[in-house]
LONURO-241069 format. One record per residue: x, y, z of N, C-alpha, C in turn. Coordinates in steps of 0.2 Angstrom, whole numbers, plus 5000, padded with zeros to 4 digits. Last residue first. Layout:
> X, Y, Z, X, Y, Z, X, Y, Z $
...
END
This chain:
> 4603, 5784, 4864, 4607, 5787, 4858, 4611, 5792, 4854 $
> 4602, 5792, 4877, 4604, 5788, 4878, 4608, 5787, 4871 $
> 4590, 5802, 4872, 4596, 5805, 4878, 4602, 5799, 4876 $
> 4581, 5791, 4870, 4585, 5799, 4865, 4590, 5800, 4867 $
> 4577, 5789, 4881, 4581, 5783, 4875, 4584, 5788, 4872 $
> 4571, 5799, 4886, 4574, 5797, 4892, 4581, 5791, 4886 $
> 4562, 5801, 4877, 4564, 5806, 4877, 4571, 5802, 4881 $
> 4554, 5787, 4880, 4555, 5790, 4872, 4561, 5795, 4874 $
> 4550, 5792, 4893, 4554, 5784, 4892, 4559, 5785, 4886 $
> 4544, 5804, 4893, 4549, 5804, 4895, 4554, 5793, 4895 $
> 4531, 5798, 4885, 4534, 5803, 4882, 4540, 5802, 4888 $
> 4527, 5787, 4894, 4529, 5783, 4889, 4533, 5789, 4883 $
> 4523, 5795, 4905, 4531, 5791, 4907, 4533, 5789, 4898 $
> 4512, 5802, 4901, 4521, 5805, 4903, 4527, 5800, 4903 $
> 4504, 5792, 4899, 4508, 5799, 4893, 4514, 5798, 4894 $
> 4501, 5788, 4910, 4504, 5782, 4905, 4507, 5788, 4901 $
> 4495, 5801, 4916, 4502, 5797, 4920, 4506, 5792, 4913 $
> 4484, 5805, 4909, 4490, 5807, 4911, 4497, 5805, 4911 $
> 4470, 5797, 4905, 4476, 5795, 4906, 4484, 5798, 4906 $
> 4466, 5813, 4899, 4465, 5808, 4901, 4471, 5801, 4901 $
> 4468, 5831, 4906, 4471, 5824, 4900, 4470, 5819, 4903 $
> 4462, 5836, 4914, 4460, 5839, 4908, 4462, 5833, 4905 $
> 4465, 5832, 4928, 4459, 5835, 4925, 4457, 5836, 4920 $
> 4478, 5829, 4927, 4474, 5823, 4926, 4464, 5826, 4926 $
> 4485, 5842, 4932, 4484, 5837, 4925, 4478, 5835, 4924 $
> 4481, 5842, 4945, 4479, 5847, 4940, 4479, 5844, 4933 $
> 4489, 5832, 4949, 4482, 5831, 4951, 4478, 5836, 4946 $
> 4502, 5836, 4944, 4499, 5829, 4942, 4491, 5830, 4944 $
> 4503, 5848, 4953, 4503, 5848, 4947, 4499, 5840, 4943 $
> 4502, 5842, 4965, 4500, 5845, 4962, 4497, 5847, 4957 $
> 4513, 5832, 4963, 4510, 5830, 4965, 4501, 5834, 4963 $
> 4527, 5843, 4963, 4524, 5838, 4958, 4516, 5834, 4960 $
> 4524, 5851, 4976, 4519, 5854, 4969, 4518, 5849, 4961 $
> 4518, 5844, 4987, 4523, 5849, 4986, 4519, 5849, 4978 $
> 4519, 5828, 4996, 4516, 5834, 4998, 4521, 5839, 4994 $
> 4519, 5812, 4997, 4526, 5816, 4997, 4522, 5821, 4995 $
> 4512, 5799, 5009, 4512, 5805, 5004, 4517, 5809, 5002 $
> 4510, 5783, 5013, 4515, 5789, 5011, 4515, 5796, 5007 $
> 4496, 5776, 5020, 4498, 5779, 5013, 4503, 5783, 5014 $
> 4493, 5760, 5031, 4493, 5768, 5031, 4497, 5768, 5023 $
> 4482, 5750, 5036, 4488, 5749, 5034, 4489, 5758, 5033 $
> 4472, 5736, 5033, 4474, 5740, 5041, 4483, 5740, 5039 $
> 4459, 5736, 5021, 4465, 5734, 5026, 4468, 5737, 5030 $
> 4446, 5734, 5016, 4446, 5736, 5023, 4453, 5735, 5027 $
> 4444, 5733, 5003, 4446, 5726, 5006, 4445, 5728, 5014 $
> 4442, 5744, 4999, 4436, 5737, 4998, 4438, 5731, 5001 $
> 4454, 5751, 5000, 4447, 5753, 5004, 4444, 5747, 5003 $
> 4464, 5743, 4994, 4464, 5746, 5000, 4457, 5746, 5005 $
> 4457, 5748, 4981, 4458, 5739, 4982, 4459, 5741, 4990 $
> 4459, 5760, 4980, 4452, 5759, 4979, 4454, 5750, 4981 $
> 4474, 5762, 4983, 4470, 5764, 4986, 4460, 5761, 4985 $
> 4479, 5755, 4970, 4478, 5755, 4979, 4475, 5754, 4983 $
> 4472, 5766, 4960, 4471, 5758, 4961, 4472, 5754, 4968 $
> 4480, 5776, 4965, 4472, 5778, 4965, 4469, 5769, 4966 $
> 4490, 5776, 4960, 4489, 5774, 4967, 4483, 5774, 4968 $
> 4495, 5763, 4945, 4492, 5770, 4947, 4490, 5769, 4954 $
> 4506, 5755, 4939, 4499, 5755, 4942, 4498, 5759, 4947 $
> 4519, 5753, 4932, 4512, 5754, 4929, 4505, 5754, 4932 $
> 4526, 5748, 4943, 4527, 5753, 4940, 4523, 5755, 4935 $
> 4526, 5737, 4952, 4520, 5742, 4954, 4522, 5747, 4948 $
> 4539, 5732, 4952, 4531, 5726, 4949, 4526, 5731, 4949 $
> 4552, 5731, 4947, 4548, 5736, 4948, 4541, 5737, 4948 $
> 4568, 5728, 4954, 4563, 5726, 4950, 4557, 5732, 4951 $
> 4586, 5725, 4950, 4581, 5732, 4954, 4574, 5731, 4950 $
> 4598, 5713, 4955, 4594, 5715, 4952, 4587, 5720, 4956 $
> 4615, 5717, 4960, 4610, 5714, 4961, 4603, 5720, 4957 $
> 4628, 5722, 4955, 4625, 5715, 4950, 4618, 5714, 4956 $
> 4627, 5735, 4956, 4632, 5730, 4959, 4630, 5722, 4959 $
> 4612, 5735, 4952, 4617, 5739, 4956, 4621, 5732, 4959 $
> 4600, 5738, 4938, 4606, 5734, 4943, 4609, 5737, 4946 $
> 4590, 5746, 4933, 4588, 5740, 4936, 4594, 5734, 4936 $
> 4585, 5761, 4934, 4588, 5758, 4937, 4588, 5752, 4939 $
> 4573, 5767, 4929, 4577, 5764, 4924, 4584, 5762, 4928 $
> 4565, 5773, 4936, 4562, 5763, 4936, 4567, 5760, 4930 $
> 4569, 5784, 4937, 4569, 5783, 4943, 4569, 5774, 4941 $
> 4574, 5791, 4923, 4569, 5790, 4924, 4571, 5786, 4933 $
> 4579, 5806, 4918, 4580, 5802, 4922, 4574, 5798, 4928 $
> 4581, 5823, 4910, 4576, 5816, 4912, 4581, 5808, 4913 $
> 4587, 5835, 4917, 4590, 5831, 4913, 4584, 5824, 4914 $
> 4580, 5849, 4925, 4585, 5844, 4925, 4584, 5839, 4920 $
> 4571, 5861, 4931, 4577, 5861, 4922, 4581, 5855, 4921 $
> 4563, 5858, 4939, 4570, 5860, 4941, 4575, 5861, 4932 $
> 4552, 5853, 4932, 4552, 5859, 4936, 4558, 5864, 4936 $
> 4557, 5843, 4928, 4554, 5845, 4921, 4555, 5854, 4926 $
> 4560, 5834, 4941, 4563, 5836, 4937, 4563, 5838, 4930 $
> 4546, 5834, 4943, 4551, 5838, 4949, 4558, 5840, 4944 $
> 4540, 5826, 4932, 4538, 5832, 4936, 4541, 5835, 4939 $
> 4547, 5812, 4938, 4549, 5817, 4931, 4545, 5824, 4932 $
> 4543, 5811, 4949, 4548, 5812, 4947, 4549, 5815, 4944 $
> 4529, 5809, 4945, 4529, 5814, 4948, 4536, 5818, 4951 $
> 4528, 5798, 4939, 4529, 5803, 4937, 4529, 5811, 4939 $
> 4533, 5789, 4950, 4536, 5790, 4944, 4537, 5797, 4941 $
> 4523, 5788, 4957, 4530, 5789, 4961, 4533, 5792, 4954 $
> 4513, 5783, 4949, 4511, 5790, 4950, 4518, 5791, 4955 $
> 4515, 5770, 4947, 4516, 5775, 4941, 4517, 5781, 4944 $
> 4527, 5767, 4963, 4521, 5766, 4959, 4521, 5770, 4952 $
> 4538, 5757, 4971, 4539, 5764, 4966, 4530, 5760, 4962 $
> 4544, 5749, 4978, 4539, 5748, 4979, 4536, 5756, 4975 $
> 4557, 5736, 4972, 4554, 5741, 4976, 4546, 5743, 4973 $
> 4563, 5720, 4976, 4558, 5725, 4974, 4557, 5729, 4977 $
> 4581, 5715, 4971, 4573, 5717, 4976, 4568, 5720, 4974 $
> 4586, 5697, 4968, 4584, 5706, 4967, 4581, 5707, 4974 $
> 4595, 5690, 4978, 4596, 5691, 4970, 4595, 5696, 4967 $
> 4599, 5690, 4994, 4594, 5693, 4987, 4597, 5691, 4981 $
> 4608, 5689, 5005, 4609, 5682, 5000, 4606, 5684, 4995 $
> 4606, 5696, 5016, 4604, 5692, 5017, 4603, 5686, 5008 $
> 4616, 5707, 5011, 4619, 5703, 5018, 4616, 5696, 5018 $
> 4612, 5710, 5001, 4618, 5709, 5000, 4620, 5704, 5005 $
> 4599, 5719, 5005, 4600, 5712, 5000, 4607, 5706, 5000 $
> 4604, 5728, 5013, 4604, 5722, 5018, 4601, 5717, 5010 $
> 4610, 5735, 5002, 4614, 5734, 5009, 4611, 5728, 5013 $
> 4594, 5737, 4995, 4605, 5735, 4990, 4608, 5732, 4997 $
> 4588, 5744, 5003, 4589, 5736, 4999, 4593, 5735, 4998 $
> 4594, 5756, 5005, 4594, 5752, 5011, 4590, 5743, 5009 $
> 4597, 5762, 4990, 4602, 5761, 4997, 4601, 5754, 5002 $
> 4583, 5762, 4988, 4589, 5757, 4984, 4594, 5754, 4988 $
> 4576, 5770, 4999, 4575, 5763, 4997, 4579, 5758, 4994 $
> 4585, 5779, 4994, 4587, 5779, 5001, 4583, 5772, 5000 $
> 4581, 5783, 4982, 4587, 5783, 4982, 4588, 5780, 4988 $
> 4566, 5787, 4984, 4568, 5782, 4982, 4577, 5782, 4982 $
> 4565, 5797, 5002, 4566, 5798, 4993, 4568, 5790, 4991 $
> 4568, 5793, 5015, 4569, 5800, 5012, 4570, 5800, 5007 $
> 4558, 5782, 5025, 4562, 5784, 5020, 4564, 5789, 5016 $
> 4553, 5780, 5042, 4552, 5783, 5033, 4558, 5785, 5030 $
> 4556, 5766, 5052, 4556, 5774, 5050, 4555, 5775, 5042 $
> 4554, 5751, 5049, 4551, 5756, 5056, 4552, 5764, 5055 $
> 4556, 5738, 5040, 4558, 5743, 5041, 4551, 5747, 5046 $
> 4558, 5722, 5038, 4555, 5727, 5042, 4559, 5732, 5042 $
> 4559, 5712, 5025, 4562, 5715, 5032, 4558, 5722, 5033 $
> 4556, 5695, 5018, 4555, 5704, 5021, 4558, 5706, 5025 $
> 4561, 5688, 5004, 4561, 5689, 5009, 4560, 5697, 5012 $
> 4551, 5675, 4995, 4551, 5684, 4996, 4555, 5683, 5004 $
> 4556, 5666, 4982, 4557, 5665, 4990, 4558, 5671, 4991 $
> 4549, 5657, 4967, 4554, 5662, 4971, 4554, 5663, 4978 $
> 4544, 5648, 4960, 4550, 5644, 4966, 4553, 5654, 4966 $
> 4534, 5655, 4949, 4540, 5653, 4947, 4547, 5649, 4953 $
> 4523, 5651, 4957, 4523, 5651, 4952, 4530, 5651, 4947 $
> 4527, 5651, 4969, 4522, 5645, 4967, 4525, 5644, 4959 $
> 4527, 5664, 4970, 4534, 5659, 4975, 4532, 5653, 4974 $
> 4520, 5671, 4965, 4526, 5672, 4963, 4530, 5664, 4966 $
> 4510, 5675, 4975, 4510, 5670, 4969, 4516, 5666, 4967 $
> 4516, 5685, 4980, 4515, 5680, 4985, 4514, 5676, 4979 $
> 4515, 5698, 4973, 4522, 5695, 4973, 4520, 5687, 4978 $
> 4502, 5707, 4978, 4507, 5703, 4972, 4511, 5698, 4970 $
> 4509, 5705, 4991, 4502, 5702, 4990, 4503, 5701, 4981 $
> 4518, 5714, 4992, 4519, 5704, 4994, 4514, 5703, 4992 $
> 4512, 5728, 4986, 4519, 5723, 4982, 4519, 5714, 4984 $
> 4501, 5728, 4996, 4501, 5727, 4988, 4506, 5722, 4985 $
> 4511, 5732, 5006, 4507, 5727, 5008, 4503, 5723, 4999 $
> 4517, 5744, 4999, 4520, 5739, 5003, 4518, 5732, 5003 $
> 4505, 5749, 4999, 4510, 5750, 4994, 4515, 5744, 4994 $
> 4503, 5755, 5012, 4498, 5749, 5011, 4502, 5746, 5003 $
> 4514, 5750, 5027, 4510, 5754, 5022, 4507, 5752, 5015 $
> 4522, 5744, 5037, 4514, 5745, 5039, 4512, 5749, 5031 $
> 4532, 5741, 5031, 4533, 5745, 5034, 4527, 5745, 5037 $
> 4541, 5727, 5024, 4536, 5727, 5027, 4535, 5730, 5033 $
> 4552, 5727, 5010, 4550, 5730, 5013, 4544, 5728, 5018 $
> 4560, 5713, 4998, 4554, 5718, 5000, 4555, 5721, 5008 $
> 4570, 5702, 4989, 4570, 5708, 4995, 4564, 5712, 4996 $
> 4569, 5685, 4984, 4567, 5694, 4982, 4566, 5697, 4987 $
> 4577, 5675, 4975, 4578, 5676, 4984, 4576, 5685, 4981 $
> 4572, 5663, 4960, 4576, 5670, 4964, 4575, 5670, 4970 $
> 4566, 5656, 4956, 4570, 5654, 4961, 4574, 5658, 4962 $
> 4569, 5659, 4939, 4562, 5654, 4943, 4572, 5653, 4950 $
> 4568, 5679, 4937, 4569, 5672, 4935, 4569, 5667, 4941 $
> 4560, 5693, 4933, 4563, 5688, 4937, 4564, 5682, 4935 $
> 4555, 5702, 4922, 4560, 5704, 4928, 4561, 5698, 4931 $
> 4547, 5696, 4912, 4554, 5701, 4909, 4559, 5700, 4916 $
> 4535, 5695, 4921, 4538, 5689, 4917, 4545, 5691, 4914 $
> 4534, 5708, 4926, 4537, 5704, 4931, 4537, 5697, 4927 $
> 4526, 5715, 4918, 4533, 5717, 4923, 4538, 5713, 4922 $
> 4516, 5708, 4920, 4519, 5709, 4910, 4525, 5714, 4916 $
> 4509, 5711, 4932, 4514, 5702, 4929, 4517, 5705, 4919 $
> 4507, 5722, 4935, 4510, 5720, 4936, 4514, 5715, 4934 $
> 4494, 5723, 4927, 4498, 5726, 4923, 4504, 5724, 4927 $
> 4487, 5709, 4934, 4489, 5711, 4924, 4494, 5715, 4924 $
> 4486, 5717, 4946, 4490, 5710, 4946, 4492, 5709, 4938 $
> 4476, 5726, 4945, 4484, 5729, 4948, 4489, 5723, 4944 $
> 4465, 5718, 4941, 4467, 5725, 4935, 4477, 5725, 4938 $
> 4464, 5711, 4952, 4466, 5707, 4945, 4468, 5713, 4940 $
> 4459, 5722, 4961, 4466, 5720, 4962, 4468, 5716, 4956 $
> 4446, 5726, 4952, 4455, 5730, 4951, 4462, 5728, 4955 $
> 4439, 5716, 4955, 4441, 5717, 4948, 4449, 5722, 4948 $
> 4440, 5701, 4968, 4441, 5711, 4967, 4444, 5712, 4960 $
> 4438, 5693, 4976, 4437, 5692, 4969, 4437, 5700, 4967 $
> 4441, 5682, 4990, 4441, 5688, 4985, 4443, 5689, 4980 $
> 4440, 5672, 5001, 4440, 5671, 4996, 4436, 5679, 4992 $
> 4442, 5669, 5018, 4438, 5671, 5014, 4442, 5671, 5008 $
> 4443, 5655, 5032, 4448, 5658, 5026, 4440, 5665, 5022 $
> 4439, 5648, 5041, 4439, 5657, 5042, 4444, 5660, 5038 $
> 4431, 5637, 5034, 4428, 5642, 5038, 4431, 5649, 5039 $
> 4437, 5627, 5026, 4442, 5632, 5029, 4438, 5638, 5031 $
> 4429, 5617, 5021, 4435, 5615, 5023, 4439, 5620, 5030 $
> 4418, 5626, 5014, 4416, 5621, 5019, 4423, 5618, 5024 $
> 4428, 5635, 5006, 4426, 5637, 5013, 4422, 5634, 5017 $
> 4428, 5625, 4995, 4435, 5623, 5001, 4433, 5629, 5007 $
> 4416, 5623, 4992, 4422, 5618, 4995, 4425, 5619, 4997 $
> 4414, 5636, 4987, 4411, 5632, 4993, 4414, 5626, 4995 $
> 4425, 5636, 4978, 4425, 5642, 4983, 4420, 5639, 4987 $
> 4419, 5627, 4968, 4424, 5626, 4971, 4428, 5632, 4978 $
> 4409, 5635, 4965, 4407, 5629, 4967, 4413, 5627, 4970 $
> 4415, 5646, 4961, 4411, 5648, 4964, 4408, 5639, 4966 $
> 4430, 5644, 4954, 4423, 5645, 4952, 4421, 5645, 4961 $
> 4445, 5645, 4950, 4445, 5645, 4956, 4436, 5648, 4955 $
> 4453, 5646, 4938, 4449, 5643, 4937, 4446, 5640, 4945 $
> 4462, 5657, 4936, 4464, 5655, 4942, 4460, 5646, 4941 $
> 4463, 5662, 4925, 4467, 5658, 4925, 4467, 5653, 4930 $
> 4448, 5671, 4925, 4450, 5663, 4919, 4454, 5659, 4922 $
> 4452, 5681, 4936, 4450, 5675, 4938, 4448, 5668, 4933 $
> 4468, 5684, 4943, 4464, 5680, 4937, 4461, 5676, 4937 $
> 4468, 5683, 4959, 4474, 5688, 4954, 4470, 5688, 4945 $
> 4461, 5682, 4971, 4460, 5681, 4965, 4464, 5686, 4961 $
> 4467, 5680, 4989, 4463, 5686, 4980, 4465, 5681, 4974 $
> 4461, 5673, 5003, 4463, 5671, 4998, 4460, 5675, 4991 $
> 4464, 5676, 5018, 4461, 5678, 5013, 4465, 5675, 5006 $
> 4471, 5674, 5031, 4465, 5669, 5029, 4461, 5673, 5025 $
> 4488, 5678, 5025, 4484, 5679, 5032, 4477, 5674, 5031 $
> 4486, 5675, 5007, 4488, 5681, 5014, 4486, 5681, 5021 $
> 4488, 5669, 4991, 4485, 5669, 4998, 4489, 5672, 5005 $
> 4482, 5673, 4976, 4488, 5675, 4984, 4486, 5673, 4991 $
> 4482, 5665, 4962, 4480, 5666, 4969, 4484, 5668, 4973 $
> 4489, 5659, 4949, 4485, 5663, 4951, 4481, 5665, 4957 $
> 4494, 5646, 4955, 4498, 5653, 4953, 4495, 5658, 4953 $
> 4483, 5638, 4959, 4485, 5643, 4962, 4492, 5647, 4960 $
> 4470, 5635, 4951, 4478, 5634, 4947, 4479, 5638, 4954 $
> 4460, 5621, 4958, 4461, 5629, 4958, 4468, 5628, 4954 $
> 4456, 5608, 4958, 4457, 5610, 4953, 4458, 5618, 4952 $
> 4457, 5602, 4970, 4452, 5602, 4968, 4453, 5608, 4963 $
> 4471, 5600, 4973, 4469, 5594, 4973, 4463, 5597, 4969 $
> 4473, 5615, 4976, 4475, 5610, 4971, 4473, 5605, 4969 $
> 4469, 5618, 4988, 4467, 5622, 4981, 4468, 5617, 4976 $
> 4474, 5610, 4997, 4467, 5609, 4995, 4466, 5611, 4990 $
> 4489, 5615, 4994, 4486, 5608, 4995, 4480, 5607, 4992 $
> 4486, 5628, 4999, 4487, 5626, 4992, 4487, 5618, 4990 $
> 4483, 5624, 5013, 4477, 5629, 5009, 4479, 5626, 5000 $
> 4495, 5617, 5018, 4490, 5613, 5017, 4484, 5618, 5014 $
> 4503, 5631, 5018, 4504, 5625, 5013, 4497, 5619, 5012 $
> 4497, 5639, 5026, 4499, 5639, 5018, 4497, 5635, 5016 $
> 4500, 5629, 5037, 4492, 5631, 5037, 4493, 5634, 5029 $
> 4513, 5620, 5038, 4510, 5624, 5037, 4503, 5626, 5037 $
> 4517, 5602, 5041, 4519, 5606, 5035, 4509, 5612, 5040 $
END
């Protein structure tokens, strides 16, 4: 039995709902405080048994998981094999941490692919994951597209006078599902969580006018990302009709 399996069994035995916690390395991240039933008393009991572990109760991480769950409840099927990258990037790390409890919640299997070189845009992500996904027998590929990434793509199309086409509108490619667990998560939430946890990873930023415009707009318009993606989704659907 692996250490993680041992930890899962101990937590379950003591009344913790492990479908709502993420177990990564020697940390247990609470995804939903109420549904996990991971009380302080249970935490004390757990840490006496596993003193090298930490239990983390970040509110910002719980917000990330809540938004991701709204996507995943419709995107996943039981026992899916899900392919995702491990690149040392903070968004990739967040994506894995969010998906980890679904190995218990839906019985999915996470297939991790090392990525050494930087991808040149989302299409490279899709093509690379699609290629490796077919080789590894994956049912789905999880893409590290955040709310910021989608909105910056919208702004780039607008600046170029091109037809709106959401990156997240691609949901299947040659039979393999494409899923976007972090599509409703602002990158600032991920940055805050990574900073609070002191995790070792890096952020990849695409410098350019779309990012500058987004930073300018958010100083005047509350929830500008959410509003833009709703408008773009509506307009894209109108074009399809």
